[in-house]
C-alpha positions in Angstrom: 0.0 0.0 0.0 1.2 3.5 -0.8 2.0 5.9 2.0 1.0 9.5 1.3 3.6 12.1 1.9 1.6 15.2 0.7 -0.4 16.7 3.6 -4.0 17.6 3.1 -4.9 21.3 3.4 -5.5 22.4 6.9 -9.0 23.5 5.9 -9.9 20.1 4.5 -11.2 17.3 6.6 -11.6 13.6 5.9 -14.1 11.1 7.4 -14.3 7.4 6.7 -17.6 5.7 7.6 -17.0 1.9 8.1 -20.3 0.1 7.7 -21.5 -3.5 7.1 -22.9 -2.7 3.6 -20.6 0.0 2.4 -17.4 2.0 3.2 -17.8 5.7 2.6 -15.0 8.3 2.5 -15.9 12.0 2.5 -13.6 15.0 2.0 -15.0 18.3 3.2 -13.6 21.8 3.2 -14.3 25.2 4.6 -14.7 28.1 2.2 -12.1 30.6 3.3 -14.2 33.5 2.2 -17.7 32.6 3.3 -16.7 30.2 6.1 -19.2 27.6 5.0 -18.8 23.8 4.8 -18.5 22.2 1.4 -18.6 18.5 0.5 -15.7 18.3 -2.0 -15.5 14.6 -2.7 -17.1 11.3 -1.8 -16.1 7.7 -2.5 -17.9 4.5 -1.7 -17.1 0.8 -1.8 -19.1 -2.3 -1.0 -18.2 -3.8 2.4 -17.4 -7.5 2.7 -15.0 -7.3 5.6 -17.4 -6.0 8.3 -20.4 -7.8 9.8 -22.6 -6.2 12.5 -19.9 -3.6 13.1 -17.1 -6.1 13.7 -14.2 -6.9 11.3 -14.5 -10.3 9.8 -12.0 -10.1 7.0 -9.2 -7.6 7.5 -7.6 -7.6 4.0 -11.0 -7.1 2.4 -11.7 -4.1 4.7 -8.3 -2.5 3.9 -8.9 -2.9 0.1 -12.4 -1.5 0.3 -11.3 1.5 2.4 -8.6 2.2 -0.2 -11.2 2.1 -3.1 -13.5 4.5 -1.3 -10.6 6.8 -0.4 -9.2 6.9 -4.0 -12.6 7.8 -5.4 -13.0 10.7 -2.9 -9.4 11.9 -3.6 -10.1 11.9 -7.4 -13.3 13.9 -7.0 -11.9 16.4 -4.5 -8.5 16.7 -6.1 -6.7 16.3 -2.8 -4.6 13.7 -1.1 -5.6 12.0 2.2 -3.1 11.6 4.9 -5.3 11.7 8.0 -9.0 10.9 8.8 -11.6 10.5 11.5 -13.2 7.0 11.4 -16.6 5.9 12.5 -17.1 2.8 14.7 -20.3 1.0 15.5 -20.7 -2.5 17.1 -22.4 -4.2 19.9 -19.3 -3.6 22.0 -20.2 0.1 22.3 -21.5 1.0 25.7 -22.9 4.2 27.1 -22.9 5.2 30.8 -23.8 8.3 32.8 -21.4 9.2 35.6 -20.4 12.2 37.7 -17.5 13.7 39.7 -17.1 16.6 42.1 -14.1 18.6 43.4 -13.7 21.4 46.0 -12.6 24.6 44.4 -9.5 25.6 46.4 -6.6 27.8 45.3 -3.9 26.9 47.9 -5.7 29.0 50.6 -3.9 29.1 54.0 -7.1 29.9 56.0 -9.7 27.4 57.2 -12.4 29.9 56.4 -14.3 28.8 53.2 -13.7 31.2 50.4 -15.4 31.2 47.0 -13.0 31.0 44.1 -13.4 31.6 40.4 -13.7 28.4 38.3 -11.0 28.0 35.6 -10.5 25.7 32.6 -8.2 23.7 34.9 -11.0 23.0 37.3 -13.2 21.8 34.5 -10.5 19.4 33.3 -10.0 18.1 36.9 -13.7 17.4 37.5 -14.2 15.8 34.1 -11.2 13.6 34.7 -12.6 12.6 38.0 -16.0 11.8 36.5 -14.4 9.6 33.8 -12.2 7.8 36.3 -14.4 4.8 36.6 -13.2 1.2 36.8 -13.3 -0.4 33.4 -12.5 -4.0 32.4 -9.0 -4.4 31.0 -10.4 -5.0 27.5 -12.4 -1.7 27.3 -11.4 1.9 26.7 -13.2 5.3 26.8 -14.2 6.4 23.3 -16.0 9.7 24.2 -16.3 11.9 27.2 -19.4 14.1 26.8 -20.3 16.6 29.5 -24.0 17.0 30.1 -24.1 19.8 32.7 -22.3 21.2 35.8 -23.3 22.1 39.3 -21.8 24.8 41.5 -22.8 24.3 45.1 -26.6 24.2 44.8 -26.9 25.8 41.3 -27.5 23.1 38.7 -27.9 22.8 34.9 -24.9 25.0 34.2 -23.4 24.5 30.7 -20.2 26.6 31.1 -19.1 27.3 34.6 -15.8 29.0 33.7 -15.6 32.4 35.4 -18.3 31.6 37.9 -17.5 31.2 41.7 -18.3 28.7 44.3 -17.0 26.1 46.8 -17.8 22.9 45.0 -17.9 21.9 41.3 -19.7 18.8 40.1 -19.8 17.5 36.5 -22.3 15.1 35.0 -20.9 13.4 31.9 -21.9 10.6 29.5 -19.1 8.2 28.7 -19.1 6.0 25.6 -16.8 3.0 25.9 -15.6 0.5 23.3 -13.9 -2.8 23.2 -10.1 -2.2 23.0 -9.6 -4.9 20.4 -12.4 -3.7 18.1 -11.2 -0.1 18.2 -7.6 -1.0 17.6 -8.3 -3.3 14.7 -10.4 -0.6 12.9 -7.6 2.0 13.4 -4.9 -0.4 12.3 -6.7 -1.1 9.0 -6.6 2.6 8.2 -3.0 2.9 9.3 -2.1 0.1 6.9 -3.0 2.6 4.2 -0.7 5.2 5.6 -3.6 7.2 7.1 -3.1 8.9 10.5 -6.2 8.2 12.6 -7.2 11.5 14.1 -9.9 9.8 16.2 -12.6 7.2 16.3 -16.2 8.5 16.6 -19.3 6.6 17.5 -21.4 6.4 14.3 -24.5 7.5 16.1 -22.8 10.7 17.2 -21.4 11.4 13.7 -24.9 11.0 12.2 -26.4 13.3 14.9 -23.8 16.0 14.0 -25.0 16.0 10.4 -28.8 15.8 10.8 -29.9 17.3 14.1 -30.7 20.9 15.0 -29.7 22.5 18.3 -33.3 23.0 19.3 -33.9 19.2 18.9 -30.9 18.5 21.2 -32.1 21.0 23.7 -35.7 19.9 23.9 -35.2 16.2 23.5 -34.8 13.9 20.5 -33.7 10.3 19.8 -31.4 9.8 16.9 -31.7 6.3 15.4 -29.1 5.4 12.7 -30.5 2.3 10.9 -27.4 0.6 9.4 -27.0 -2.6 7.6 -25.8 -4.7 10.6 -26.5 -2.5 13.6 -28.9 0.3 14.7 -27.3 3.1 16.7 -29.3 5.0 19.3 -28.3 8.4 20.7 -30.7 10.4 22.9 -30.3 14.1 23.5 -31.9 16.3 26.1 -31.1 19.7 27.5 -28.2 20.1 25.0 -26.4 16.9 26.1 -26.2 13.2 25.3 -28.3 11.3 27.9 -28.1 7.7 26.5 -26.3 5.8 23.8 -26.5 2.1 22.7 -26.1 -0.2 19.7 -28.6 -2.8 18.7 -27.3 -5.8 16.9 -29.9 -5.7 14.3 -30.4 -3.6 11.2 -31.8 -3.3 7.7 -29.7 -6.2 6.6 -31.9 -8.5 8.6 -34.8 -7.4 6.4 -32.8 -8.2 3.3 -31.9 -11.6 4.8 -35.6 -12.4 5.5 -36.5 -11.6 1.9 -33.6 -13.8 0.6 -34.8 -16.7 2.7 -38.5 -16.4 2.1 -38.1 -15.9 -1.7 -35.1 -18.1 -2.1 -33.0 -15.4 -3.9 -29.5 -14.1 -3.5 -28.7 -11.3 -1.0 -27.9 -8.8 -3.7 -31.2 -9.6 -5.5 -33.1 -9.5 -2.1 -31.6 -6.0 -1.4 -32.7 -4.7 -4.8 -36.2 -6.2 -4.3 -36.5 -4.6 -0.9 -35.4 -1.1 -2.2 -37.7 -1.3 -5.3 -40.9 -3.0 -4.0 -40.7 -3.2 -0.3 -42.8 -1.1 2.1 -42.6 -0.9 5.9 -46.4 -0.9 6.0 -48.0 -3.8 4.0 -51.4 -2.1 4.1 -50.0 0.7 1.9 -48.9 -1.8 -0.9 -51.2 -3.4 -3.4 -51.9 -7.2 -3.4 -52.7 -6.9 -7.1 -49.4 -5.4 -8.2 -47.0 -8.3 -8.9 -43.4 -8.5 -10.1 -41.2 -11.3 -11.4 -38.7 -13.0 -9.2 -35.2 -13.9 -10.5 -35.0 -17.2 -12.2 -31.9 -19.3 -11.7 -30.7 -22.6 -13.3 -33.7 -23.1 -15.5 -36.2 -22.8 -12.6 -39.8 -22.0 -13.0 -40.9 -18.4 -13.4 -42.3 -16.9 -10.2 -44.2 -13.9 -9.2 -45.0 -12.2 -5.9 -47.2 -9.3 -5.0 -45.8 -6.1 -3.4 -48.2 -6.7 -0.5 -46.9 -10.2 0.3 -43.3 -9.0 0.1 -44.1 -6.0 2.3 -45.6 -8.4 5.0 -42.1 -9.8 5.5 -40.6 -6.3 5.4 -43.1 -4.9 7.9 -42.6 -7.8 10.4 -38.8 -7.3 10.7 -39.0 -3.5 10.6 -41.5 -3.6 13.4 -39.2 -5.8 15.5 -36.3 -3.4 15.1 -38.5 -0.4 16.1 -39.8 -2.2 19.1 -36.3 -2.9 20.3 -35.6 0.8 19.9 -38.7 1.7 21.9 -37.7 -0.7 24.6 -34.3 0.8 24.9 -35.8 4.3 25.1 -38.2 3.3 27.8 -35.4 1.5 29.8 -33.4 4.7 29.7 -36.4 6.5 31.3 -36.3 9.2 28.6 -39.4 8.7 26.5 -41.3 11.6 28.1 -38.3 13.9 27.4 -38.5 13.5 23.6 -40.3 16.7 22.6 -39.0 16.3 19.0 -39.6 12.5 19.0 -37.3 10.4 16.9 -35.1 11.1 13.9 -34.4 8.1 11.6 -31.3 8.2 9.5 -28.9 5.8 7.8 -29.6 3.5 4.8 -32.6 1.8 6.5 -34.4 5.2 6.7 -34.9 5.0 3.0 -37.4 2.2 3.3 -40.7 3.3 1.9 -43.5 4.2 4.4 -41.2 3.7 7.4 -42.4 7.0 9.0 -45.9 5.7 9.3 -44.9 2.4 10.9 -42.4 4.1 13.2 -44.9 6.6 14.6 -47.3 3.7 15.3 -44.7 1.6 17.1 -42.8 4.3 18.9 -45.8 6.5 19.7 -43.7 9.5 19.0 -43.3 12.0 16.2 -40.8 10.7 13.6 -38.9 12.4 10.7 -36.2 11.3 8.3 -32.8 12.9 9.1 -30.8 14.1 6.1 -27.4 15.9 6.3 -27.7 19.6 6.6 -25.4 22.6 7.1 -23.1 21.7 4.2 -23.0 22.8 0.6 -23.2 19.8 -1.6 -21.8 19.9 -5.1 -21.7 16.1 -5.5 -25.4 15.5 -4.9 -25.4 13.1 -1.9 -26.2 15.3 1.1 -29.9 14.6 0.7 -29.5 10.9 1.2 -29.8 9.6 4.8 -27.3 6.7 4.1 -24.5 9.3 4.0 -25.4 11.0 7.3 -22.5 9.5 9.3 -19.9 10.1 6.6 -20.9 13.7 6.2 -21.0 14.1 10.0 -17.4 12.8 10.3 -16.3 15.5 7.9 -17.7 18.3 10.0 -17.0 16.7 13.4 -14.2 19.0 14.5 -16.3 22.1 14.1 -19.2 20.9 16.2 -18.9 23.1 19.4 -21.4 20.9 21.3 -19.4 17.7 20.9 -16.0 16.7 22.3 -13.5 15.1 20.1 -12.9 11.4 20.2 -11.1 10.5 23.4 -9.6 7.3 22.0 -5.9 7.1 21.1 -4.0 4.1 19.7 -1.2 3.3 22.0 0.9 0.3 23.0 0.6 -1.3 26.5 4.0 0.3 27.4 2.7 3.7 26.3 -0.5 3.2 28.3 1.4 2.3 31.4 3.8 5.3 31.1 0.9 7.7 30.5 -0.9 6.5 33.7 2.4 6.8 35.7 2.8 10.4 34.5 -0.8 11.3 35.3 -0.4 9.8 38.8 2.7 12.0 39.4 0.9 15.1 38.2 -2.0 14.4 40.5 0.2 13.7 43.4 2.2 16.9 43.1 
């Protein structure tokens, strides 16, 4: 594989969305005059090396990432040497935690004195909040502050400059299996790409399709991928819950392939052309021919019968999403309901079924806030890829916390941090 030596322009950003059905690379740039985002190039490749978010064939994934990257480079007229990469698998876990510190500035008196909160105080309390005990095979992927408390004052978004005795931080941590994250990053590094960070796919999609009002008043983002479905719930401007369901639109395709005895590619095309998430909205009189193989008999099936299979599996996925939302105790906080995005959101009539099952308002999430000269920003299947391209400029999201390091580097970093805290 070729290593790139030419650095990409500082105003150009690269995202690689690693999915179970496709690999997508986007190259985005900032207009230096207008300051707006532009999608400069996009490349896609089929994905045969990833299943349900986990790598199953490393060499295939590397080759497919290279194909997508080359297409994006050709369209954008730029070379890629670094990128932010998405990750989604059942090994993703979300947890809410908190930490608190006393705000003291080396005072000699025992009399409590209020002190002004600094960036250093914020870093200390966030570090304390994320200092939970994790299994040896897990790492923190994201640290996402929800709100701060100063003494008895709560729901503070930015406490810097305010005064008090005690500072408390509420944060949402997203963790990932160390092996899964390292393997994804290593595949990109094999192509000579510097991995700037790994980003949970659900957050990347949210960065591309959600408005700030939705995040403030409550919304659930559901990215319906091929092998997994990502859930990210926002309320009062912060992430309140994240999870990954090990089921996606590929399960619908598989059902069609089994029931109709056709290949997976043929089943996917049938689903996209004739399938409906609500069988009642498809006609039992409209029939289409099924593929004939090896001299078999010609067969027909109605759109209604096909859609019965589609509806059954889609309803199952949506019920799992609903159960997760209820378990998180956040259903009543979703003023803006649910936003569906990802390739599965292109299924016909899915809004109607989703509103019935979830009992919430539902809309389809499409990438926004980016000038699109290549004609893909209106397609939900590219939401995560577009979101990765603008990730660094989302002020309401923190960068990926995950870094690739050896066990020796990990040990040395912890020793250095211990000495800093001690002194």
